[in-house]
C-alpha positions as CSV (number, residue, x, y, z in Angstrom):
1,M,-119.3,104.8,-30.5
2,T,-116.5,105.8,-28.2
3,F,-112.8,106.2,-28.1
4,S,-110.7,107.2,-25.1
5,L,-107.3,107.9,-23.6
6,V,-106.1,107.6,-20.0
7,A,-102.6,108.9,-19.3
8,R,-100.0,109.8,-16.7
9,C,-97.5,112.6,-16.6
10,P,-94.3,111.3,-14.8
11,R,-93.0,114.9,-14.5
12,T,-96.0,116.2,-12.5
13,G,-97.7,113.0,-11.3
14,Q,-101.0,114.1,-12.9
15,F,-103.5,111.7,-14.4
16,A,-106.0,112.4,-17.2
17,A,-108.9,110.7,-18.8
18,A,-110.4,111.8,-22.1
19,V,-113.3,110.3,-24.0
20,T,-115.5,111.1,-27.0
21,S,-118.7,109.6,-28.3
22,S,-121.7,109.9,-30.5
23,S,-123.8,109.8,-27.3
24,P,-124.4,112.9,-25.2
25,A,-122.6,113.6,-21.9
26,V,-120.1,110.8,-22.4
27,A,-117.5,112.0,-19.9
28,A,-120.1,112.0,-17.1
29,R,-120.5,108.2,-17.4
30,C,-117.1,107.0,-18.8
31,A,-114.1,109.0,-17.5
32,F,-112.6,108.7,-14.0
33,A,-109.4,109.7,-12.2
34,R,-108.1,109.9,-8.7
35,A,-105.1,112.0,-7.5
36,G,-102.2,109.9,-6.5
37,H,-103.6,106.7,-7.8
38,G,-104.6,106.6,-11.4
39,A,-107.3,106.9,-14.0
40,A,-109.8,104.7,-15.8
41,T,-112.5,104.5,-18.4
42,S,-115.6,102.4,-18.5
43,Q,-117.2,102.3,-22.0
44,N,-119.0,100.4,-24.8
45,V,-122.2,99.3,-23.1
46,T,-121.3,101.5,-20.2
47,D,-121.4,100.6,-16.5
48,P,-120.3,103.8,-14.7
49,R,-119.8,101.8,-11.5
50,L,-116.7,100.1,-12.8
51,G,-114.5,103.2,-13.2
52,P,-114.7,104.1,-9.5
53,L,-114.3,100.5,-8.5
54,A,-111.0,100.3,-10.5
55,L,-109.8,103.4,-8.7
56,N,-110.7,101.9,-5.3
57,R,-108.6,98.9,-6.1
58,L,-105.7,101.1,-7.2
59,A,-106.0,103.0,-3.9
60,Q,-105.8,99.7,-2.0
61,G,-102.4,99.1,-3.6
62,M,-103.2,97.0,-6.6
63,D,-101.5,97.8,-9.9
64,A,-103.5,98.3,-13.1
65,R,-103.6,94.7,-14.1
66,Q,-104.6,93.5,-10.7
67,A,-107.2,96.2,-10.4
68,L,-108.7,95.3,-13.8
69,R,-108.9,91.6,-12.9
70,A,-110.6,92.5,-9.6
71,V,-113.1,94.6,-11.3
72,L,-113.9,92.0,-13.9
73,A,-114.4,89.4,-11.2
74,E,-117.0,91.7,-9.6
75,A,-118.6,93.1,-12.7
76,S,-122.0,92.0,-14.1
77,F,-122.0,91.3,-17.8
78,P,-118.2,91.8,-18.3
79,E,-118.5,90.6,-21.9
80,Y,-120.3,93.9,-22.7
81,R,-117.7,96.1,-21.1
82,Q,-114.6,97.9,-22.4
83,L,-112.3,99.1,-19.7
84,T,-108.9,100.9,-19.4
85,V,-106.8,101.5,-16.3
86,I,-103.6,103.3,-15.6
87,D,-101.8,103.1,-12.2
88,A,-99.5,105.4,-10.2
89,K,-96.4,104.0,-11.8
90,G,-97.8,104.2,-15.4
91,G,-98.7,100.6,-15.6
92,T,-101.7,100.0,-17.9
93,A,-104.4,97.4,-18.5
94,V,-107.3,97.1,-20.9
95,H,-110.3,94.8,-21.4
96,S,-112.6,94.5,-24.4
97,G,-115.3,92.0,-23.8
98,A,-116.6,89.5,-26.4
99,Q,-119.7,91.7,-27.0
100,T,-117.7,94.9,-27.6
101,L,-119.6,96.7,-30.4
102,G,-118.5,97.0,-34.1
103,L,-114.9,97.5,-35.1
104,H,-113.0,97.9,-31.8
105,G,-109.4,98.0,-30.6
106,A,-107.0,99.0,-27.9
107,A,-103.4,100.1,-27.6
108,Q,-101.0,100.5,-24.6
109,G,-98.0,102.8,-24.6
110,T,-95.7,104.5,-22.2
111,N,-97.9,106.1,-19.5
112,A,-101.0,105.7,-21.6
113,V,-103.7,103.4,-22.8
114,S,-106.4,103.9,-25.4
115,A,-109.5,101.9,-26.4
116,G,-112.4,102.3,-28.7
117,N,-115.5,100.7,-30.2
118,L,-117.7,101.2,-33.3
119,L,-114.6,102.7,-34.8
120,A,-114.0,103.8,-38.4
121,N,-110.9,101.4,-38.3
122,T,-109.2,99.4,-35.7
123,S,-106.0,101.5,-35.8
124,I,-107.5,104.5,-34.0
125,P,-106.3,103.6,-30.5
126,Q,-102.7,103.1,-31.8
127,A,-102.9,106.5,-33.5
128,V,-104.0,108.1,-30.2
129,I,-101.1,106.4,-28.4
130,A,-98.6,107.3,-31.1
131,A,-99.6,111.0,-30.9
132,F,-99.4,111.0,-27.1
133,E,-96.0,109.5,-27.0
134,A,-94.7,111.9,-29.7
135,G,-96.0,114.9,-27.7
136,D,-93.8,117.4,-25.8
137,P,-93.5,116.1,-22.2
138,A,-93.0,119.7,-21.0
139,E,-96.6,120.5,-22.1
140,D,-99.5,120.3,-19.7
141,L,-100.9,116.8,-19.6
142,G,-104.3,118.0,-20.6
143,Q,-102.9,119.6,-23.7
144,R,-101.1,116.5,-24.7
145,V,-104.2,114.4,-24.2
146,I,-106.4,116.7,-26.3
147,K,-103.9,116.6,-29.1
148,A,-103.7,112.8,-29.0
149,M,-107.5,112.5,-29.1
150,Q,-107.6,114.9,-32.1
151,A,-105.0,112.6,-33.8
152,G,-107.4,109.7,-33.3
153,L,-110.2,111.7,-34.9
154,A,-107.9,112.6,-37.8
155,A,-107.1,109.0,-38.3
156,G,-110.7,108.2,-38.9
157,G,-112.3,108.4,-35.4
158,E,-115.6,106.6,-35.0
159,A,-117.8,105.0,-37.6
160,G,-120.3,107.9,-37.2
161,P,-120.1,111.6,-36.1
162,I,-119.0,112.3,-32.6
163,K,-121.2,114.6,-30.5
164,S,-119.7,114.8,-27.1
165,A,-116.2,114.8,-25.5
166,G,-114.7,115.4,-22.1
167,L,-111.4,115.8,-20.3
168,L,-110.7,115.1,-16.6
169,V,-107.3,115.9,-15.0
170,V,-106.2,115.3,-11.4
171,D,-103.1,116.6,-9.7
172,K,-102.3,116.6,-6.0
173,E,-105.6,117.5,-4.4
174,A,-108.7,115.4,-4.1
175,W,-110.6,117.5,-6.6
176,P,-109.8,117.7,-10.4
177,I,-107.9,120.6,-11.7
178,A,-109.7,120.2,-15.0
179,D,-113.2,118.8,-15.6
180,L,-114.2,120.0,-19.1
181,R,-117.2,118.6,-21.0
182,V,-118.8,119.3,-24.4
183,D,-122.1,117.4,-24.2
184,W,-123.7,118.0,-27.6
185,H,-121.8,119.7,-30.4
186,D,-121.0,119.1,-34.1
187,E,-117.2,119.3,-33.4
188,P,-116.8,118.4,-29.7
189,L,-113.1,117.8,-29.7
190,A,-112.4,121.2,-31.3
191,E,-114.7,122.8,-28.8
192,L,-113.0,120.9,-26.0
193,A,-109.7,122.3,-27.1
194,A,-111.1,125.8,-27.1
195,L,-112.4,125.3,-23.6
196,W,-109.0,124.1,-22.5
197,A,-107.4,127.2,-24.0
198,V,-109.7,129.3,-21.8
199,W,-109.3,127.2,-18.6
200,Q,-105.6,126.3,-18.6
201,P,-104.2,129.8,-17.8
202,Q,-106.4,130.0,-14.8
203,M,-106.3,126.3,-13.7
204,H,-103.6,126.5,-11.0
205,A,-104.8,129.8,-9.6
206,Y,-108.0,128.2,-8.6
207,V,-106.1,125.6,-6.6
208,T,-104.1,128.3,-4.9
209,R,-107.3,130.2,-4.0
210,A,-108.6,127.1,-2.4
211,L,-105.5,126.3,-0.4
212,N,-104.3,129.8,0.6
213,P,-106.5,132.7,-0.6
214,S,-104.1,135.2,0.9
215,T,-101.4,134.3,-1.7
216,A,-103.8,133.8,-4.6
217,P,-103.9,136.0,-7.7
218,S,-106.4,138.8,-7.8
219,Y,-110.0,137.9,-8.6
220,G,-109.7,139.6,-11.9
221,V,-107.2,136.9,-13.0
222,A,-108.9,133.8,-11.8
223,G,-112.5,134.9,-11.9
224,D,-114.9,135.3,-9.0
225,E,-117.4,132.5,-8.4
């Protein structure tokens, strides 16, 4: 049981991937993003190799549709896979194989694509996309993505209870500026939103500390690891 969202912010160039599931540690297997190139999810009967493969194809200059076709040509058992891809220009692509589980669906929008399986109803991905497109473009991409995922849950979510969720956001550097995960919780999306509220005010300070510690905020602001 999974539904997801990958998205791009044209204002900042950031990419995000968010996913939730009844299974533990879903984001560790299903959510992928690469600064400057795009984001992807690999879900349903998950093959975690396919997300990085899609990002490699984007980095080679393919658009989202071309990258997805290339991945499917190389993938084993593509009929069991559900995949989403977004590229550097906001182009999107999605695949739901013939063996995708239960009620499933997908929706593509402006700078976003959502997909899900074993859903409470097939309109969940469209609810996620509608909420994302209605969001404030001045907000951080991570915030908009979390709100959109919460809208999907409010529209019915999965057929059973969700137990894990994750958010991955990349910006200009090779490492993610946000990599938040709730791996086993009765309300994982609410807990993810709470984690974001703690992390977001410190997020960019940690990047500054990495690139130029002499100009970074004091350790009391960004923490000391």
